[in-house]
C-alpha positions in Angstrom: 41.9 79.0 11.1 41.8 76.6 14.1 42.9 78.0 17.5 45.6 76.3 19.3 45.0 74.9 22.7 47.0 76.3 25.5 46.1 73.5 28.0 46.9 69.8 27.1 43.9 67.5 27.1 43.3 65.8 30.4 43.1 62.1 30.2 40.5 60.2 32.2 41.9 58.1 35.0 42.3 54.4 34.1 39.4 52.2 35.0 39.5 50.4 38.4 40.1 46.6 38.6 36.4 46.4 39.6 35.2 48.2 36.5 37.4 46.2 34.3 36.2 42.9 35.9 32.6 44.1 35.5 33.1 44.9 31.8 34.8 41.6 31.1 32.0 39.7 32.9 29.3 41.3 30.9 31.4 40.6 27.7 31.7 36.9 28.6 28.0 36.7 29.4 27.1 37.9 25.9 29.7 35.9 24.1 29.1 32.6 25.9 25.4 32.4 25.6 24.7 32.3 29.3 21.5 34.3 28.8 19.8 31.3 27.1 21.2 28.7 29.5 19.1 26.9 32.2 19.5 28.1 35.8 21.7 25.1 36.7 24.1 25.7 33.9 24.2 29.5 34.7 25.2 28.7 38.3 27.9 26.4 37.2 29.1 28.9 34.6 29.1 31.8 37.2 31.0 29.5 39.7 33.8 28.9 37.0 33.8 32.5 35.8 34.1 34.1 39.2 37.1 31.8 39.9 38.7 33.0 36.7 38.0 36.7 37.5 39.3 36.2 41.0 42.7 35.0 39.6 42.7 37.6 36.8 42.0 40.5 39.1 43.9 39.7 42.3 43.1 43.1 43.8 39.3 42.3 44.1 38.0 41.4 47.5 35.5 38.8 48.3 32.9 41.6 48.6 33.8 42.9 45.3 33.5 39.4 43.7 30.1 38.9 45.5 28.8 42.2 44.1 30.1 41.4 40.6 28.4 38.0 40.7 25.1 39.6 41.8 25.2 42.1 39.0 25.9 39.3 36.5 23.1 37.1 37.7 20.7 40.0 37.6 21.7 40.8 34.1 20.9 37.1 33.2 17.4 37.2 34.6 14.6 37.2 32.1 12.6 40.3 31.7 9.3 40.2 33.5 6.6 40.2 30.8 3.1 41.9 31.0 0.1 39.7 31.9 -2.0 41.1 29.1 -0.8 42.6 25.9 -1.0 46.4 25.6 -4.1 47.4 23.9 -5.9 44.1 24.4 -8.7 45.7 26.4 -9.1 48.7 24.1 
């Protein structure tokens, strides 16, 4: 038989506006195909998207938005590949 809980479950605090904006930015990046875009198109897309996020999340400061953009731009950078394939010298 299952034991009854004496304490109610504690709910996690709601995510901050910064966390919500970050999650929404990454979601937009994946849905909009920004990863495959040229650097010029990525810059234009980020300019527009950051304006949208600033309107949507009014509590974000300029510093928050700058950090958010930096995170998004880093996420869109291509992975640095190896110069020689693994096991090529073996």
